[in-house]
C-alpha positions as CSV (number, residue, x, y, z in Angstrom):
1,X,-0.2,-0.3,0.7
2,X,1.3,3.8,-0.8
3,X,1.8,6.5,1.8
4,X,-0.8,8.7,1.6
5,X,0.0,12.5,0.6
6,X,-1.6,15.0,2.3
7,X,-1.5,18.8,1.1
8,X,-2.3,21.6,3.3
9,X,-1.1,25.5,3.3
10,X,1.8,24.8,0.7
11,X,2.9,22.3,3.2
12,X,3.3,18.0,1.6
13,X,2.8,15.8,3.9
14,X,3.7,11.6,3.3
15,X,1.9,9.6,5.8
16,X,2.4,5.9,6.2
17,X,-1.2,4.2,5.4
18,X,-1.5,2.2,8.7
19,X,-0.5,1.5,12.0
20,X,1.4,-2.1,12.3
21,X,-0.3,-4.2,14.9
22,X,2.8,-3.7,17.1
23,X,2.6,0.3,16.9
24,X,-1.5,0.0,18.0
25,X,0.0,-2.0,21.0
26,X,2.6,0.6,22.2
27,X,0.0,3.2,21.8
28,X,-2.2,0.7,23.9
29,X,0.2,-0.1,26.2
30,X,1.0,3.5,26.5
31,X,-3.0,4.6,27.7
32,X,-3.5,1.4,29.5
33,X,0.0,2.4,31.8
34,X,-2.4,5.8,32.7
35,X,-5.4,3.3,33.9
36,X,-5.5,1.8,37.8
37,X,-6.6,-2.1,37.8
38,X,-7.9,-3.0,41.4
39,X,-6.0,-6.2,41.8
40,X,-8.4,-7.4,44.4
41,X,-11.5,-7.0,42.3
42,X,-9.7,-7.4,38.9
43,X,-11.5,-4.0,38.2
44,X,-9.9,-1.7,35.9
45,X,-10.8,2.2,36.1
46,X,-10.6,3.1,32.8
47,X,-10.4,6.7,33.1
48,X,-7.2,8.8,32.2
49,X,-5.8,12.3,32.0
50,X,-7.0,13.9,28.8
51,X,-2.7,14.5,28.6
52,X,-2.7,10.9,28.1
53,X,-4.9,10.9,25.2
54,X,-2.5,14.0,23.5
55,X,0.7,11.7,24.1
56,X,-0.7,8.5,22.3
57,X,-1.4,11.1,18.9
58,X,2.0,12.2,19.1
59,X,3.7,8.7,19.2
60,X,0.8,7.7,16.3
61,X,1.7,11.1,14.4
62,X,6.2,9.4,15.0
63,X,5.1,6.1,13.7
64,X,3.0,7.9,10.8
65,X,5.1,10.6,8.9
66,X,7.3,9.7,6.2
67,X,8.2,12.7,5.5
68,X,6.8,16.4,5.3
69,X,8.1,19.3,2.4
70,X,8.1,22.7,3.3
71,X,6.8,25.4,1.0
72,X,10.3,26.4,0.1
73,X,11.0,22.9,-1.5
74,X,13.0,21.6,1.4
75,X,12.1,18.1,2.1
76,X,12.4,16.8,6.1
77,X,12.5,12.7,6.4
78,X,11.4,11.2,9.5
79,X,11.6,12.2,13.2
80,X,12.6,15.7,11.7
81,X,8.8,16.0,10.2
82,X,7.7,15.2,13.2
83,X,10.0,17.9,15.2
84,X,9.1,20.4,12.0
85,X,5.2,20.1,13.1
86,X,5.8,20.5,16.7
87,X,7.4,23.6,16.3
88,X,4.6,25.3,14.0
89,X,3.2,28.3,15.8
90,X,1.1,31.1,15.1
91,X,-0.9,30.4,11.8
92,X,0.8,27.7,10.9
93,X,-0.2,25.8,14.0
94,X,-3.8,25.3,11.6
95,X,-1.2,22.9,9.5
96,X,-0.5,21.0,12.6
97,X,-4.0,20.2,13.6
98,X,-5.3,19.8,9.9
99,X,-2.6,17.2,10.2
100,X,-3.7,15.3,13.5
101,X,-7.3,15.1,11.8
102,X,-6.1,13.7,9.3
103,X,-4.4,10.9,11.0
104,X,-7.3,10.4,12.7
105,X,-8.9,10.0,9.4
106,X,-6.6,7.2,8.4
107,X,-6.3,5.4,11.8
108,X,-9.7,6.4,12.9
109,X,-7.9,6.0,15.8
110,X,-8.2,2.0,15.9
111,X,-4.7,3.0,18.3
112,X,-7.1,4.3,21.0
113,X,-9.3,0.9,20.7
114,X,-11.5,-0.8,23.3
115,X,-8.8,0.5,25.7
116,X,-10.6,3.8,26.2
117,X,-13.2,4.8,23.1
118,X,-15.8,1.5,23.9
119,X,-15.6,2.2,27.5
120,X,-17.5,5.8,27.2
121,X,-20.6,3.9,25.7
């Protein structure tokens, strides 16, 4: 499956089209680490702090971003592309928000799975 091209405000991003099973497990472990389990009853408190969701989204971006081409044509690969997104400020923050939305569209937030999403209902 080919990488997904996403363009916004002069930036061009290439994203992996999916997370692997192992990557999804890494994210679920990150989320599960924030939960509490009652050792006596084996019942889990599935409430988590909101910051864990942001940490999970950042981890997913690191796993999925392949490259970012800046409006000036400079190409950033891997972690450098991720760092550029994290360094956006001012009007460019909209680019970062759009990129995170695109990743949520691609994954359907499947990296969260029943750890959080299904527990809400």
